[in-house]
C-alpha positions as CSV (number, residue, x, y, z in Angstrom):
1,X,86.7,131.6,125.5
2,X,90.3,130.7,125.2
3,X,92.3,131.2,122.1
4,X,95.0,129.3,121.2
5,X,97.8,130.7,119.9
6,X,97.9,130.9,116.2
7,X,101.2,129.0,115.5
8,X,102.1,127.5,112.1
9,X,100.7,124.0,113.4
10,X,97.3,125.4,114.7
11,X,97.3,127.9,111.2
12,X,97.5,124.3,109.4
13,X,94.6,122.7,111.3
14,X,92.4,125.9,111.0
15,X,92.9,125.9,107.0
16,X,92.3,122.3,107.0
17,X,89.0,122.5,108.2
18,X,88.3,125.8,106.1
19,X,89.2,123.7,103.1
20,X,86.7,121.3,103.8
21,X,83.7,123.7,104.3
22,X,85.0,125.3,100.9
23,X,83.6,122.1,99.0
24,X,79.6,123.1,98.2
25,X,78.9,119.2,98.4
26,X,80.0,119.3,101.9
27,X,78.0,122.2,102.9
28,X,74.9,120.6,101.4
29,X,75.6,117.6,103.2
30,X,76.1,119.3,106.8
31,X,72.8,121.2,106.0
32,X,71.0,118.3,105.5
33,X,72.3,117.0,108.9
34,X,71.0,120.1,110.4
35,X,68.0,118.7,111.6
36,X,69.3,115.4,112.7
37,X,70.9,112.0,112.2
38,X,70.5,110.3,108.6
39,X,72.0,107.2,106.7
40,X,74.1,107.6,103.5
41,X,71.3,106.5,101.6
42,X,69.1,109.4,103.0
43,X,72.2,111.6,102.0
44,X,72.1,110.5,98.7
45,X,68.1,110.9,98.1
46,X,68.3,114.6,99.6
47,X,71.4,115.8,98.1
48,X,71.3,114.1,94.4
49,X,75.2,113.2,95.0
50,X,76.0,109.8,94.1
51,X,76.5,107.1,97.1
52,X,80.4,107.1,97.0
53,X,80.9,110.8,96.6
54,X,78.5,111.5,99.7
55,X,80.7,108.7,101.7
56,X,83.8,110.1,100.6
57,X,82.5,113.6,102.0
58,X,81.6,112.0,105.4
59,X,84.6,110.2,105.9
60,X,86.7,113.7,105.6
61,X,84.2,115.4,107.8
62,X,84.1,113.0,110.3
63,X,87.9,112.7,110.2
64,X,88.0,116.5,110.9
65,X,85.3,116.1,113.7
66,X,82.2,118.1,111.9
67,X,80.2,114.7,111.7
68,X,79.9,112.0,114.3
69,X,78.4,108.1,113.3
70,X,77.1,105.3,115.1
71,X,76.2,102.1,113.9
72,X,72.8,100.4,114.3
73,X,72.7,96.9,113.0
74,X,73.4,97.1,109.2
75,X,72.6,101.3,109.0
76,X,75.3,103.8,109.8
77,X,73.8,107.0,111.0
78,X,75.6,110.1,110.7
79,X,75.1,113.2,112.7
80,X,76.4,116.6,113.6
81,X,79.1,116.7,116.1
82,X,80.1,120.6,115.8
83,X,76.6,122.4,115.6
84,X,79.1,125.6,115.7
85,X,79.8,125.0,112.0
86,X,76.6,126.9,111.3
87,X,77.5,129.8,113.4
88,X,80.4,130.2,110.8
89,X,77.7,129.8,107.9
90,X,75.2,132.2,109.6
91,X,78.4,134.7,109.8
92,X,79.4,134.2,105.9
93,X,75.6,134.6,104.9
94,X,75.1,137.8,106.7
95,X,78.2,139.0,105.3
96,X,76.9,138.0,101.8
97,X,73.6,139.5,102.6
98,X,75.3,142.8,103.1
99,X,77.6,142.9,100.2
100,X,74.6,141.9,97.9
101,X,72.5,144.6,98.9
102,X,75.4,147.4,98.6
103,X,75.7,146.2,95.2
104,X,72.1,146.4,94.3
105,X,71.9,149.9,95.5
106,X,74.7,150.7,93.7
107,X,73.3,149.1,90.4
108,X,70.3,150.8,90.9
109,X,71.8,154.4,90.3
């Protein structure tokens, strides 16, 4: 896999994406979209976030290329555009699991 040179411009773009993923509500939305596309109403029901809040987060996730959207009649369906985001989540969750087990072992002594 080719690697981009880490120029200041590229680092800014990378930081923008990590910043977007640092918001728990956005991670929740992405997790709900993992099985397949959903409307804003469905996401509101499944996340317990407000409609305006879900729409705001979806707009940013769409702008950054994490989700795609398609219109079908009166409905707009959102789907994951970049399933690679879960590779990052799996790496982070794996690291957290290792750290938590190590802390638990230390506390158990």
